[in-house]
C-alpha positions as a Markdown table, in Angstrom:
| # | Residue | x | y | z |
|---|---|---|---|---|
| 1 | Met | -13.5 | -21.0 | -20.5 |
| 2 | Asn | -12.3 | -23.9 | -18.4 |
| 3 | Arg | -11.4 | -21.8 | -15.4 |
| 4 | Ser | -11.8 | -23.4 | -11.9 |
| 5 | Val | -11.9 | -21.4 | -8.7 |
| 6 | Ile | -11.0 | -22.7 | -5.2 |
| 7 | Tyr | -11.9 | -20.5 | -2.2 |
| 8 | Val | -10.5 | -21.4 | 1.3 |
| 9 | Glu | -10.8 | -19.5 | 4.5 |
| 10 | Thr | -8.5 | -20.2 | 7.5 |
| 11 | Ala | -9.0 | -18.5 | 10.9 |
| 12 | Ile | -5.7 | -18.1 | 12.7 |
| 13 | Asn | -5.2 | -16.9 | 16.3 |
| 14 | Ala | -2.2 | -14.7 | 15.4 |
| 15 | Asp | -1.2 | -11.2 | 14.3 |
| 16 | Ile | -1.9 | -10.4 | 10.7 |
| 17 | His | 1.8 | -9.4 | 10.1 |
| 18 | Cys | 3.0 | -12.8 | 11.3 |
| 19 | Val | 0.5 | -14.7 | 9.1 |
| 20 | Phe | 1.2 | -12.5 | 6.1 |
| 21 | Asp | 5.0 | -13.2 | 6.4 |
| 22 | Leu | 4.5 | -17.0 | 6.9 |
| 23 | Ala | 2.3 | -17.2 | 3.8 |
| 24 | Arg | 5.1 | -15.8 | 1.7 |
| 25 | Asp | 7.9 | -17.7 | 3.3 |
| 26 | Ile | 9.5 | -20.0 | 0.7 |
| 27 | Asp | 11.1 | -22.3 | 3.4 |
| 28 | Leu | 7.8 | -22.8 | 5.2 |
| 29 | His | 6.1 | -23.6 | 1.8 |
| 30 | Gln | 8.7 | -26.2 | 1.1 |
| 31 | Ala | 8.1 | -27.8 | 4.5 |
| 32 | Ser | 4.4 | -27.9 | 3.9 |
| 33 | Thr | 4.8 | -29.7 | 0.6 |
| 34 | Ser | 7.3 | -32.3 | 1.6 |
| 35 | Arg | 4.9 | -35.0 | 0.4 |
| 36 | Thr | 5.3 | -33.7 | -3.2 |
| 37 | His | 9.0 | -33.1 | -2.8 |
| 38 | Glu | 8.4 | -29.4 | -3.7 |
| 39 | Lys | 11.6 | -27.4 | -3.9 |
| 40 | Ala | 12.4 | -23.8 | -5.0 |
| 41 | Ile | 15.0 | -24.1 | -7.7 |
| 42 | Ala | 15.3 | -20.7 | -9.3 |
| 43 | Gly | 14.4 | -17.0 | -8.6 |
| 44 | Arg | 13.8 | -16.5 | -4.8 |
| 45 | Thr | 14.7 | -19.9 | -3.3 |
| 46 | Ser | 14.4 | -19.0 | 0.4 |
| 47 | Gly | 13.1 | -16.4 | 2.8 |
| 48 | Leu | 10.2 | -14.0 | 2.2 |
| 49 | Ile | 9.2 | -13.5 | -1.4 |
| 50 | Glu | 8.6 | -9.8 | -2.4 |
| 51 | Glu | 6.6 | -8.0 | -5.0 |
| 52 | His | 7.9 | -8.5 | -8.6 |
| 53 | Glu | 10.0 | -11.5 | -7.6 |
| 54 | Thr | 9.7 | -15.0 | -9.2 |
| 55 | Val | 10.1 | -18.4 | -7.8 |
| 56 | Thr | 10.4 | -21.6 | -9.8 |
| 57 | Trp | 9.2 | -24.7 | -8.1 |
| 58 | Arg | 10.0 | -28.3 | -8.9 |
| 59 | Ala | 7.6 | -30.9 | -7.5 |
| 60 | Lys | 6.3 | -34.4 | -8.1 |
| 61 | His | 2.6 | -34.3 | -8.8 |
| 62 | Leu | 0.6 | -37.3 | -10.0 |
| 63 | Gly | 3.9 | -39.3 | -10.3 |
| 64 | Val | 5.6 | -36.8 | -12.6 |
| 65 | Tyr | 8.1 | -34.1 | -11.8 |
| 66 | Gln | 6.9 | -30.7 | -13.0 |
| 67 | Thr | 8.2 | -27.2 | -12.8 |
| 68 | Leu | 6.1 | -24.1 | -12.3 |
| 69 | Thr | 7.3 | -20.5 | -12.3 |
| 70 | Thr | 5.2 | -17.9 | -10.5 |
| 71 | Lys | 5.6 | -14.1 | -10.0 |
| 72 | Ile | 4.3 | -11.9 | -7.3 |
| 73 | Ile | 2.3 | -9.4 | -9.4 |
| 74 | Ser | 0.9 | -7.3 | -6.6 |
| 75 | Met | 1.5 | -6.9 | -2.8 |
| 76 | Asp | -0.1 | -4.7 | -0.2 |
| 77 | Lys | 1.5 | -5.6 | 3.1 |
| 78 | Pro | -0.1 | -7.1 | 5.3 |
| 79 | Asn | -3.4 | -7.2 | 3.4 |
| 80 | Gln | -2.8 | -9.2 | 0.2 |
| 81 | Phe | -0.4 | -10.5 | -2.4 |
| 82 | Thr | -1.1 | -12.2 | -5.7 |
| 83 | Asp | 1.0 | -14.6 | -7.6 |
| 84 | Glu | 0.5 | -15.6 | -11.2 |
| 85 | Met | 2.0 | -18.4 | -13.2 |
| 86 | Gln | 4.7 | -17.3 | -15.7 |
| 87 | Lys | 5.6 | -20.8 | -17.0 |
| 88 | Gly | 4.1 | -24.2 | -16.2 |
| 89 | Ala | 1.6 | -27.0 | -17.0 |
| 90 | Phe | -1.5 | -24.9 | -16.5 |
| 91 | Lys | -3.1 | -22.7 | -19.2 |
| 92 | Ser | -3.3 | -20.1 | -16.5 |
| 93 | Leu | -2.9 | -19.9 | -12.7 |
| 94 | Arg | -3.6 | -17.0 | -10.3 |
| 95 | His | -3.5 | -17.2 | -6.5 |
| 96 | Gln | -4.7 | -14.3 | -4.5 |
| 97 | His | -3.8 | -14.4 | -0.8 |
| 98 | Ile | -6.0 | -12.0 | 1.3 |
| 99 | Phe | -5.6 | -11.3 | 5.0 |
| 100 | Lys | -8.2 | -9.6 | 7.3 |
| 101 | Glu | -7.6 | -8.7 | 10.9 |
| 102 | Ile | -10.6 | -9.5 | 13.1 |
| 103 | Gly | -10.4 | -8.8 | 16.8 |
| 104 | Gly | -6.6 | -9.5 | 17.0 |
| 105 | Lys | -6.9 | -12.7 | 14.9 |
| 106 | Thr | -6.4 | -13.2 | 11.2 |
| 107 | Leu | -8.7 | -14.5 | 8.6 |
| 108 | Met | -6.5 | -15.8 | 5.7 |
| 109 | Ile | -8.4 | -16.2 | 2.4 |
| 110 | Asp | -7.1 | -18.1 | -0.6 |
| 111 | Leu | -8.7 | -17.4 | -4.0 |
| 112 | Phe | -7.0 | -19.9 | -6.3 |
| 113 | Glu | -8.0 | -19.7 | -10.0 |
| 114 | Phe | -6.6 | -22.0 | -12.6 |
| 115 | Glu | -7.3 | -23.2 | -16.1 |
| 116 | Ser | -6.1 | -26.5 | -17.4 |
| 117 | Pro | -5.0 | -27.0 | -21.0 |
| 118 | Leu | -6.7 | -29.6 | -23.3 |
| 119 | Gly | -10.1 | -28.0 | -23.6 |
| 120 | Ile | -13.0 | -30.3 | -22.6 |
| 121 | Ile | -10.6 | -33.0 | -21.4 |
| 122 | Gly | -9.0 | -30.5 | -19.1 |
| 123 | Lys | -12.4 | -29.3 | -17.8 |
| 124 | Leu | -13.4 | -32.8 | -17.0 |
| 125 | Phe | -10.1 | -33.6 | -15.3 |
| 126 | Asn | -10.6 | -30.4 | -13.2 |
| 127 | Lys | -14.1 | -31.5 | -12.1 |
| 128 | Val | -13.3 | -35.1 | -11.4 |
| 129 | Phe | -9.9 | -34.8 | -9.8 |
| 130 | Leu | -7.7 | -31.6 | -10.0 |
| 131 | Thr | -9.8 | -29.2 | -8.0 |
| 132 | Arg | -10.1 | -31.5 | -5.0 |
| 133 | Tyr | -6.3 | -32.3 | -5.3 |
| 134 | Leu | -5.4 | -28.6 | -5.3 |
| 135 | Lys | -7.8 | -27.8 | -2.5 |
| 136 | Glu | -6.2 | -30.5 | -0.3 |
| 137 | Phe | -2.8 | -29.1 | -1.2 |
| 138 | Leu | -3.9 | -25.6 | 0.0 |
| 139 | Leu | -5.4 | -27.0 | 3.2 |
| 140 | Glu | -2.2 | -28.8 | 4.1 |
| 141 | Arg | -0.2 | -25.6 | 3.5 |
| 142 | Asn | -2.6 | -23.5 | 5.5 |
| 143 | Glu | -2.6 | -26.0 | 8.4 |
| 144 | Leu | 1.2 | -25.5 | 8.8 |
| 145 | Ile | 0.9 | -21.7 | 8.5 |
| 146 | Lys | -1.8 | -21.8 | 11.2 |
| 147 | Thr | 0.1 | -24.1 | 13.6 |
| 148 | Thr | 3.4 | -22.1 | 13.1 |
| 149 | Ala | 1.7 | -18.7 | 13.5 |
| 150 | Glu | -0.3 | -19.8 | 16.6 |
| 151 | Thr | 2.8 | -21.3 | 18.2 |
| 152 | His | 4.8 | -18.2 | 17.4 |
| 153 | Tyr | 2.1 | -15.9 | 18.5 |
| 154 | Lys | 1.7 | -17.7 | 21.9 |
| 155 | Asn | 5.4 | -17.6 | 22.5 |
| 156 | Thr | 5.6 | -13.9 | 21.8 |
| 157 | Ile | 2.7 | -12.9 | 24.1 |
| 158 | Val | 3.8 | -15.0 | 27.2 |
């Protein structure tokens, strides 16, 4: 199996409900991925994605426009939701979003599992490049979620 796993923790000084909603906000996701020109083009294309809904993304990665359709396969508000690729370039892709409230703050955990096609070549590409590329992609997204949540949270408690 050529499955790769990325694990990222982000501590956010904001309410778990706020962070949960920002993490599933299509518009915020598009803002966080402006560098790759990511745009929701089918399914849920704005607002908060819900369980059993799909979204199809079009983005420019590695100089090539690609499309990826994911579906929210499970959701337990505000503790977790999981999306899984339905159609796209990966052999498989599953992204589990986990939220834990700790002392009025939120720990957001991304468990991102993917498998590239092309057997040993895909496995080598994952090790050399793709895992680092995808982790940076997640970190950029999480930084915008963190900044937005902490700004919103401060404004609501003042």
